[in-house]
MIDOSE-1310 file (N, C-alpha, C; in nm, 2 decimals, decimal comma, always signed):
residues 203
xxxx	-1,88/+16,29/+11,32/-1,76/+16,26/+11,24/-1,65/+16,35/+11,28; -1,53/+16,29/+11,30/-1,41/+16,37/+11,34/-1,29/+16,32/+11,25; -1,20/+16,41/+11,24/-1,08/+16,39/+11,16/-0,95/+16,40/+11,24; -0,86/+16,32/+11,22/-0,73/+16,33/+11,28/-0,62/+16,36/+11,18
xxxx	-0,53/+16,44/+11,21/-0,42/+16,48/+11,11/-0,33/+16,36/+11,08; -0,28/+16,35/+10,96/-0,17/+16,26/+10,92/-0,06/+16,35/+10,87; +0,05/+16,34/+10,94/+0,16/+16,43/+10,92/+0,22/+16,41/+10,77; +0,27/+16,52/+10,72/+0,34/+16,51/+10,59/+0,45/+16,41/+10,60
xxxx	+0,46/+16,33/+10,50/+0,57/+16,22/+10,50/+0,52/+16,09/+10,56; +0,39/+16,09/+10,60/+0,34/+15,96/+10,66/+0,21/+15,93/+10,59; +0,17/+15,80/+10,59/+0,05/+15,75/+10,53/-0,03/+15,68/+10,64; -0,16/+15,67/+10,62/-0,25/+15,60/+10,71/-0,34/+15,51/+10,62
xxxx	-0,37/+15,39/+10,66/-0,46/+15,30/+10,59/-0,55/+15,23/+10,69; -0,67/+15,20/+10,64/-0,75/+15,11/+10,72/-0,73/+14,97/+10,67; -0,69/+14,88/+10,76/-0,66/+14,74/+10,73/-0,78/+14,66/+10,78; -0,82/+14,57/+10,69/-0,93/+14,48/+10,72/-0,87/+14,33/+10,72
xxxx	-0,90/+14,26/+10,83/-0,85/+14,12/+10,84/-0,97/+14,03/+10,81; -0,95/+13,93/+10,73/-1,05/+13,84/+10,68/-1,01/+13,70/+10,70; -1,11/+13,61/+10,71/-1,09/+13,47/+10,73/-1,20/+13,39/+10,66; -1,17/+13,27/+10,63/-1,27/+13,17/+10,58/-1,23/+13,03/+10,64
xxxx	-1,33/+12,96/+10,68/-1,31/+12,83/+10,74/-1,36/+12,71/+10,65; -1,39/+12,74/+10,53/-1,43/+12,63/+10,44/-1,39/+12,67/+10,30; -1,35/+12,57/+10,22/-1,30/+12,60/+10,08/-1,42/+12,65/+10,00; -1,38/+12,73/+9,90/-1,49/+12,79/+9,81/-1,55/+12,68/+9,72
xxxx	-1,67/+12,70/+9,68/-1,74/+12,59/+9,60/-1,72/+12,61/+9,45; -1,67/+12,73/+9,42/-1,66/+12,76/+9,27/-1,53/+12,69/+9,22; -1,54/+12,65/+9,09/-1,42/+12,59/+9,03/-1,32/+12,70/+8,99; -1,20/+12,66/+8,96/-1,10/+12,75/+8,92/-1,13/+12,79/+8,77
xxxx	-1,15/+12,92/+8,74/-1,17/+12,96/+8,60/-1,05/+12,94/+8,52; -1,06/+12,93/+8,39/-0,95/+12,92/+8,30/-0,87/+13,05/+8,29; -0,74/+13,04/+8,26/-0,65/+13,15/+8,24/-0,53/+13,11/+8,16; -0,48/+13,20/+8,08/-0,36/+13,18/+8,01/-0,23/+13,19/+8,10
xxxx	-0,25/+13,24/+8,22/-0,14/+13,26/+8,31/-0,11/+13,12/+8,38; +0,01/+13,11/+8,43/+0,05/+12,99/+8,50/+0,12/+13,03/+8,63; +0,13/+12,93/+8,72/+0,20/+12,95/+8,85/+0,32/+12,86/+8,85; +0,43/+12,91/+8,89/+0,56/+12,84/+8,90/+0,61/+12,85/+9,04
xxxx	+0,63/+12,73/+9,10/+0,68/+12,73/+9,24/+0,83/+12,78/+9,24; +0,86/+12,87/+9,33/+0,99/+12,93/+9,34/+1,06/+12,85/+9,46; +1,17/+12,79/+9,43/+1,25/+12,71/+9,53/+1,37/+12,79/+9,58; +1,35/+12,84/+9,70/+1,46/+12,91/+9,77/+1,52/+13,02/+9,69
xxxx	+1,44/+13,12/+9,65/+1,49/+13,23/+9,57/+1,59/+13,31/+9,66; +1,68/+13,38/+9,60/+1,76/+13,48/+9,67/+1,68/+13,60/+9,72; +1,73/+13,67/+9,81/+1,66/+13,79/+9,86/+1,64/+13,89/+9,75; +1,74/+13,90/+9,66/+1,73/+14,00/+9,55/+1,62/+13,95/+9,45
xxxx	+1,62/+13,82/+9,42/+1,52/+13,77/+9,33/+1,38/+13,79/+9,38; +1,36/+13,76/+9,51/+1,23/+13,78/+9,57/+1,19/+13,92/+9,56; +1,28/+14,01/+9,60/+1,25/+14,16/+9,61/+1,21/+14,21/+9,47; +1,28/+14,16/+9,37/+1,25/+14,21/+9,23/+1,11/+14,18/+9,19
xxxx	+1,06/+14,06/+9,22/+0,92/+14,02/+9,19/+0,82/+14,10/+9,29; +0,86/+14,11/+9,41/+0,78/+14,18/+9,51/+0,76/+14,32/+9,47; +0,86/+14,39/+9,42/+0,86/+14,53/+9,38/+0,77/+14,54/+9,25; +0,79/+14,45/+9,16/+0,72/+14,45/+9,03/+0,57/+14,45/+9,05
xxxx	+0,53/+14,36/+9,15/+0,39/+14,34/+9,17/+0,33/+14,45/+9,27; +0,41/+14,49/+9,37/+0,35/+14,57/+9,47/+0,38/+14,71/+9,48; +0,47/+14,76/+9,39/+0,51/+14,90/+9,40/+0,39/+14,99/+9,37; +0,30/+14,95/+9,28/+0,18/+15,03/+9,25/+0,09/+15,05/+9,38
xxxx	+0,10/+14,96/+9,47/+0,02/+14,96/+9,59/+0,10/+14,99/+9,72; +0,22/+15,04/+9,69/+0,31/+15,08/+9,80/+0,35/+14,97/+9,90; +0,36/+14,85/+9,84/+0,42/+14,74/+9,92/+0,57/+14,77/+9,94; +0,61/+14,76/+10,07/+0,75/+14,79/+10,09/+0,81/+14,71/+10,21
xxxx	+0,73/+14,64/+10,28/+0,78/+14,58/+10,40/+0,89/+14,48/+10,38; +0,89/+14,41/+10,27/+1,00/+14,31/+10,24/+1,12/+14,38/+10,17; +1,10/+14,50/+10,13/+1,21/+14,57/+10,06/+1,31/+14,62/+10,16; +1,27/+14,64/+10,28/+1,36/+14,70/+10,38/+1,41/+14,60/+10,48
xxxx	+1,38/+14,47/+10,46/+1,43/+14,37/+10,55/+1,57/+14,34/+10,51; +1,66/+14,31/+10,61/+1,79/+14,26/+10,58/+1,78/+14,12/+10,52; +1,88/+14,09/+10,43/+1,87/+13,97/+10,36/+1,85/+13,84/+10,45; +1,92/+13,84/+10,56/+1,92/+13,72/+10,64/+1,78/+13,70/+10,70
xxxx	+1,71/+13,81/+10,74/+1,58/+13,81/+10,80/+1,48/+13,77/+10,69; +1,49/+13,82/+10,57/+1,40/+13,79/+10,46/+1,41/+13,65/+10,42; +1,54/+13,60/+10,41/+1,56/+13,46/+10,36/+1,52/+13,36/+10,47; +1,52/+13,40/+10,59/+1,47/+13,31/+10,70/+1,32/+13,28/+10,68
xxxx	+1,25/+13,38/+10,63/+1,11/+13,36/+10,60/+1,09/+13,28/+10,47; +1,14/+13,33/+10,36/+1,11/+13,28/+10,23/+1,18/+13,14/+10,21; +1,28/+13,10/+10,29/+1,34/+12,97/+10,28/+1,28/+12,87/+10,38; +1,19/+12,92/+10,46/+1,12/+12,83/+10,55/+1,04/+12,73/+10,47
xxxx	+1,05/+12,60/+10,50/+0,97/+12,50/+10,42/+0,82/+12,51/+10,44; +0,78/+12,59/+10,54/+0,64/+12,61/+10,56/+0,59/+12,73/+10,49; +0,67/+12,80/+10,42/+0,63/+12,92/+10,34/+0,65/+12,88/+10,19; +0,55/+12,89/+10,11/+0,55/+12,85/+9,97/+0,53/+12,97/+9,88
xxxx	+0,62/+12,99/+9,79/+0,63/+13,10/+9,70/+0,60/+13,06/+9,56; +0,52/+13,14/+9,49/+0,49/+13,11/+9,35/+0,50/+13,23/+9,27; +0,56/+13,22/+9,15/+0,56/+13,33/+9,05/+0,45/+13,31/+8,95; +0,37/+13,41/+8,93/+0,27/+13,40/+8,82/+0,34/+13,44/+8,69
xxxx	+0,32/+13,36/+8,59/+0,39/+13,39/+8,46/+0,29/+13,40/+8,35; +0,32/+13,50/+8,26/+0,25/+13,52/+8,14/+0,34/+13,49/+8,02; +0,33/+13,36/+7,97/+0,41/+13,32/+7,86/+0,56/+13,33/+7,89; +0,59/+13,30/+8,02/+0,73/+13,30/+8,06/+0,78/+13,43/+8,13
xxxx	+0,70/+13,53/+8,12/+0,73/+13,66/+8,18/+0,67/+13,68/+8,31; +0,73/+13,74/+8,41/+0,68/+13,76/+8,54/+0,55/+13,84/+8,54; +0,44/+13,80/+8,60/+0,32/+13,87/+8,60/+0,25/+13,88/+8,73; +0,31/+13,82/+8,84/+0,24/+13,83/+8,97/+0,31/+13,74/+9,07
xxxx	+0,26/+13,73/+9,19/+0,32/+13,65/+9,29/+0,21/+13,60/+9,39; +0,24/+13,49/+9,45/+0,16/+13,43/+9,56/+0,26/+13,39/+9,67; +0,23/+13,42/+9,79/+0,31/+13,37/+9,91/+0,21/+13,31/+10,01; +0,22/+13,18/+10,04/+0,14/+13,11/+10,14/+0,23/+13,09/+10,26
xxxx	+0,17/+13,13/+10,37/+0,24/+13,11/+10,50/+0,17/+13,01/+10,58; +0,23/+12,89/+10,60/+0,17/+12,78/+10,68/+0,24/+12,75/+10,81; +0,31/+12,85/+10,86/+0,39/+12,83/+10,98/+0,31/+12,82/+11,11; +0,18/+12,87/+11,10/+0,09/+12,85/+11,21/+0,01/+12,72/+11,19
xxxx	+0,02/+12,63/+11,29/-0,05/+12,50/+11,27/-0,20/+12,52/+11,24; -0,25/+12,45/+11,14/-0,39/+12,45/+11,11/-0,44/+12,57/+11,03; -0,34/+12,66/+11,00/-0,38/+12,78/+10,93/-0,29/+12,80/+10,81; -0,35/+12,88/+10,71/-0,27/+12,92/+10,60/-0,30/+13,07/+10,58
xxxx	-0,20/+13,15/+10,58/-0,22/+13,29/+10,55/-0,18/+13,32/+10,41; -0,27/+13,39/+10,34/-0,23/+13,45/+10,21/-0,15/+13,57/+10,23; -0,02/+13,55/+10,25/+0,07/+13,66/+10,29/+0,08/+13,77/+10,19; +0,10/+13,73/+10,06/+0,10/+13,82/+9,95/+0,04/+13,76/+9,83
xxxx	-0,04/+13,83/+9,76/-0,10/+13,78/+9,64/-0,13/+13,90/+9,55; -0,09/+13,89/+9,42/-0,11/+14,01/+9,34/-0,06/+13,98/+9,20; -0,11/+14,07/+9,10/-0,07/+14,07/+8,97/-0,01/+14,20/+8,93; +0,07/+14,20/+8,83/+0,13/+14,33/+8,78/+0,01/+14,42/+8,74
xxxx	+0,02/+14,55/+8,75/-0,09/+14,64/+8,72/-0,14/+14,63/+8,58; -0,05/+14,59/+8,49/-0,10/+14,59/+8,35/-0,20/+14,48/+8,32; -0,22/+14,38/+8,41/-0,32/+14,28/+8,40/-0,45/+14,30/+8,47; -0,45/+14,42/+8,54/-0,57/+14,45/+8,62/-0,69/+14,46/+8,53
xxxx	-0,81/+14,42/+8,58/-0,93/+14,44/+8,50/-0,96/+14,34/+8,38; -0,87/+14,24/+8,37/-0,89/+14,15/+8,26/-0,94/+14,01/+8,30; -0,98/+14,00/+8,43/-1,03/+13,87/+8,47/-0,93/+13,77/+8,53; -0,80/+13,81/+8,53/-0,70/+13,72/+8,58/-0,70/+13,71/+8,73
xxxx	-0,75/+13,81/+8,79/-0,75/+13,81/+8,94/-0,85/+13,70/+8,99; -0,96/+13,68/+8,93/-1,05/+13,57/+8,97/-0,98/+13,43/+8,96; -0,91/+13,41/+8,85/-0,83/+13,29/+8,84/-0,72/+13,28/+8,95; -0,65/+13,39/+8,97/-0,54/+13,38/+9,07/-0,59/+13,35/+9,21
xxxx	-0,70/+13,42/+9,25/-0,75/+13,39/+9,39/-0,80/+13,25/+9,40; -0,87/+13,20/+9,30/-0,93/+13,07/+9,30/-0,81/+12,96/+9,31; -0,71/+12,98/+9,23/-0,60/+12,89/+9,22/-0,52/+12,90/+9,35; -0,51/+13,01/+9,41/-0,44/+13,03/+9,54/-0,51/+12,95/+9,65
xxxx	-0,65/+12,97/+9,65/-0,72/+12,90/+9,75/-0,72/+12,75/+9,73; -0,71/+12,70/+9,61/-0,70/+12,56/+9,58/-0,57/+12,51/+9,64; -0,46/+12,59/+9,64/-0,33/+12,55/+9,69/-0,34/+12,56/+9,85; -0,41/+12,66/+9,90/-0,41/+12,68/+10,04/-0,48/+12,58/+10,12
xxxx	-0,59/+12,53/+10,07/-0,67/+12,43/+10,14/-0,61/+12,29/+10,11; -0,57/+12,23/+10,22/-0,50/+12,10/+10,22/-0,53/+12,03/+10,35; -0,49/+11,91/+10,36/-0,50/+11,83/+10,48/-0,44/+11,91/+10,60; -0,51/+11,93/+10,71/-0,46/+11,99/+10,83/-0,50/+12,14/+10,83
xxxx	-0,53/+12,20/+10,72/-0,57/+12,34/+10,72/-0,72/+12,36/+10,75; -0,75/+12,43/+10,86/-0,88/+12,46/+10,90/-0,93/+12,60/+10,88; -0,83/+12,69/+10,86/-0,86/+12,83/+10,85/-0,76/+12,90/+10,75; -0,82/+12,97/+10,66/-0,73/+13,05/+10,57/-0,76/+13,20/+10,59
xxxx	-0,66/+13,28/+10,61/-0,68/+13,42/+10,64/-0,59/+13,51/+10,56; -0,63/+13,64/+10,55/-0,56/+13,74/+10,47/-0,60/+13,87/+10,52; -0,52/+13,97/+10,49/-0,56/+14,11/+10,52/-0,53/+14,20/+10,40; -0,61/+14,30/+10,39/-0,60/+14,40/+10,28/-0,62/+14,54/+10,34
xxxx	-0,58/+14,64/+10,27/-0,59/+14,77/+10,33/-0,64/+14,87/+10,22; -0,67/+14,99/+10,26/-0,73/+15,09/+10,16/-0,63/+15,14/+10,07; -0,50/+15,10/+10,08/-0,40/+15,14/+9,97/-0,39/+15,03/+9,87; -0,45/+14,91/+9,89/-0,44/+14,80/+9,79/-0,54/+14,83/+9,68
xxxx	-0,54/+14,74/+9,58/-0,63/+14,75/+9,47/-0,77/+14,77/+9,52; -0,85/+14,86/+9,47/-0,99/+14,88/+9,53/-1,08/+14,76/+9,51; -1,05/+14,67/+9,42/-1,14/+14,55/+9,41/-1,10/+14,44/+9,50; -0,99/+14,45/+9,58/-0,94/+14,34/+9,66/-1,04/+14,30/+9,76
xxxx	-1,09/+14,39/+9,84/-1,18/+14,35/+9,95/-1,30/+14,28/+9,90; -1,36/+14,33/+9,79/-1,48/+14,27/+9,73/-1,45/+14,13/+9,68; -1,33/+14,11/+9,62/-1,29/+13,98/+9,57/-1,28/+13,88/+9,68; -1,22/+13,91/+9,79/-1,21/+13,82/+9,90/-1,35/+13,78/+9,96
xxxx	-1,43/+13,88/+9,97/-1,57/+13,85/+10,02/-1,65/+13,77/+9,93; -1,63/+13,78/+9,80/-1,70/+13,71/+9,70/-1,68/+13,56/+9,71; -1,55/+13,52/+9,75/-1,52/+13,38/+9,75/-1,53/+13,32/+9,90; -1,60/+13,40/+9,98/-1,63/+13,34/+10,11/-1,56/+13,40/+10,23
xxxx	-1,46/+13,49/+10,21/-1,39/+13,54/+10,33/-1,49/+13,64/+10,41; -1,47/+13,64/+10,54/-1,55/+13,72/+10,63/-1,46/+13,81/+10,71; -1,49/+13,94/+10,71/-1,41/+14,03/+10,79/-1,43/+14,01/+10,94; -1,32/+14,01/+11,02/-1,34/+13,99/+11,16/-1,27/+14,10/+11,24
xxxx	-1,19/+14,19/+11,18/-1,12/+14,29/+11,26/-1,08/+14,40/+11,16; -1,07/+14,52/+11,21/-1,02/+14,64/+11,14/-0,92/+14,71/+11,23; -0,82/+14,77/+11,16/-0,72/+14,85/+11,24/-0,67/+14,97/+11,15; -0,62/+15,07/+11,21/-0,55/+15,18/+11,14/-0,40/+15,16/+11,14
xxxx	-0,34/+15,16/+11,03/-0,19/+15,15/+11,02/-0,14/+15,28/+10,97; -0,03/+15,32/+11,04/+0,04/+15,45/+11,01/+0,18/+15,42/+10,98; +0,24/+15,47/+10,88/+0,38/+15,44/+10,85/+0,44/+15,55/+10,76; +0,57/+15,56/+10,76/+0,64/+15,66/+10,67/+0,61/+15,63/+10,52
xxxx	+0,59/+15,73/+10,44/+0,57/+15,70/+10,30/+0,70/+15,65/+10,24; +0,70/+15,53/+10,18/+0,82/+15,47/+10,13/+0,88/+15,54/+10,01; +0,80/+15,62/+9,94/+0,85/+15,70/+9,83/+0,94/+15,81/+9,88; +0,91/+15,87/+9,99/+0,98/+15,98/+10,05/+1,12/+15,93/+10,10
xxxx	+1,12/+15,81/+10,14/+1,25/+15,75/+10,20/+1,34/+15,69/+10,09; +1,29/+15,70/+9,96/+1,37/+15,64/+9,86/+1,36/+15,49/+9,84; +1,27/+15,43/+9,91/+1,25/+15,28/+9,91/+1,18/+15,25/+9,78; +1,08/+15,33/+9,74/+1,01/+15,31/+9,61/+1,02/+15,44/+9,53
xxxx	+1,00/+15,44/+9,40/+1,01/+15,56/+9,32/+0,90/+15,66/+9,35; +0,92/+15,78/+9,34/+0,83/+15,89/+9,38/+0,70/+15,88/+9,30; +0,71/+15,83/+9,18/+0,59/+15,83/+9,09/+0,52/+15,69/+9,08; +0,55/+15,60/+9,17/+0,50/+15,46/+9,16/+0,36/+15,44/+9,20
xxxx	+0,30/+15,53/+9,27/+0,16/+15,52/+9,32/+0,09/+15,65/+9,30; +0,06/+15,69/+9,18/+0,00/+15,82/+9,15/-0,14/+15,84/+9,22; -0,20/+15,73/+9,25/-0,34/+15,74/+9,32/-0,33/+15,79/+9,46; -0,21/+15,79/+9,52/-0,19/+15,83/+9,66/-0,10/+15,96/+9,65
xxxx	-0,16/+16,07/+9,69/-0,09/+16,20/+9,69/+0,04/+16,19/+9,77; +0,15/+16,25/+9,71/+0,28/+16,25/+9,78/+0,29/+16,39/+9,85; +0,30/+16,38/+9,98/+0,31/+16,50/+10,06/+0,44/+16,50/+10,14; +0,54/+16,58/+10,10/+0,67/+16,58/+10,17/+0,78/+16,59/+10,07
xxxx	+0,90/+16,58/+10,12/+1,02/+16,59/+10,04/+1,09/+16,46/+10,03; +1,12/+16,42/+9,91/+1,19/+16,29/+9,88/+1,33/+16,30/+9,93; +1,36/+16,19/+10,01/+1,50/+16,18/+10,06/+1,59/+16,12/+9,96; +1,70/+16,18/+9,94/+1,80/+16,13/+9,84/+1,88/+16,02/+9,91
xxxx	+1,94/+15,94/+9,83/+2,03/+15,83/+9,89/+1,96/+15,70/+9,90; +2,03/+15,60/+9,95/+1,97/+15,47/+9,95/+1,87/+15,45/+10,07; +1,79/+15,36/+10,05/+1,68/+15,33/+10,15/+1,74/+15,26/+10,27; +1,68/+15,28/+10,39/+1,72/+15,21/+10,51/+1,69/+15,06/+10,50
xxx	+1,76/+14,98/+10,57/+1,73/+14,83/+10,57/+1,71/+14,79/+10,71; +1,60/+14,73/+10,74/+1,57/+14,68/+10,87/+1,65/+14,55/+10,90; +1,70/+14,55/+11,03/+1,77/+14,43/+11,07/+1,69/+14,34/+11,15
């Protein structure tokens, strides 16, 4: 066994890529939550939901995209966005990417942290797969990493996903850059100095 250093101010995660080539056999379990299709949301509207769902797990890739680049993705007719709602309040999100012929990527899927451990995740994943599998789709794929919810990998495998590749991802800690609040992911130690001022935006 060997160890390699991770510099202060940076994070490293093991990313697992998974795929399935047949729809799950299980029915969608009941839930009080609902899915609402989002039609051409603004970049700010999208980021608000993305941050609400993903800050706990240090999702930040869409927070640093320039508006034009982000809207080119989320306004593409082959990308489908859904807000998860709990009696009208935002409770999660699903993003399906069908831009690759014959495939559907579960680009983002998640619930707000307050709903974790209450069984809603089983419903959300089953409902998402019901939407993903359609005429012309032969493969559904997703990736998760060791910074995501610890139950994510097991949940994907339970419904038939199979891991086919792993990789190490290294990136600056978004909390230190001011992209996310310093206290948003207490399960991940913060090593470094928080940068004051606004976050950088990728073009």
